[in-house]
TIMAR-52731 format. One line per 4 residues: their letters; for each residue x, y, z of C-alpha. Coordinates in pm, whole numbers, m for minus. Layout:
BEGIN
a = X,Y,Z; ...
This chain:
BEGIN
xxxx = 0,0,0; 107,356,m69; m15,659,123; m16,976,m86
xxxx = m152,1327,m59; m412,1402,m330; m529,1763,m356; m444,1810,12
xxxx = m616,1490,135; m436,1176,243; m545,861,60; m423,502,36
xxxx = m356,327,m293; m253,m20,m397; 118,m69,m448; 237,5,m800
xxxx = m57,232,m883; 5,471,m1170; m140,815,m1230; m364,648,m1489
xxxx = m496,411,m1218; m562,709,m990; m764,884,m1263; m966,565,m1322
xxxx = m1040,533,m950; m1186,885,m937; m1362,857,m1276; m1151,1131,m1433
xxxx = m1002,916,m1708; m1187,1088,m1996; m1174,1440,m1854; m930,1711,m1951
xxxx = m697,1725,m1653; m361,1862,m1552; m152,1656,m1310; 119,1785,m1081
xxxx = 329,1514,m917; 572,1628,m647; 586,1975,m800; 628,1864,m1162
xxxx = 365,1874,m1437; 324,1528,m1590; 250,1501,m1965; m52,1286,m2051
xxxx = 168,1041,m2243; 338,949,m1911; 25,881,m1701; 57,501,m1738
xxxx = 435,505,m1676; 442,728,m1366; 398,514,m1055; 304,657,m718
xxxx = 485,578,m395; 456,662,m26; 445,1033,60; 400,1152,m301
xxxx = 199,1470,m347; m43,1482,m639; m260,1772,m749; m530,1712,m1010
xxxx = m698,2005,m1179; m975,1944,m1430; m1130,2190,m1666; m1495,2293,m1668
xxx = m1654,2482,m1955; m1868,2785,m1894; m1904,3148,m1968
């Protein structure tokens, strides 16, 4: 298990969870999102390759249309 901080909240994930797995868990997989992992912006192409570990900090921002 890995304990991470997601948007300021502590959550627990399975070991070897990727950013892609995190987006699936929170039903954000088909949304336009920006991911910051430990202070670095992660390109979408790397979501399946970037694995999360204990004490990582992740910020997810998703876009909402409006006017």
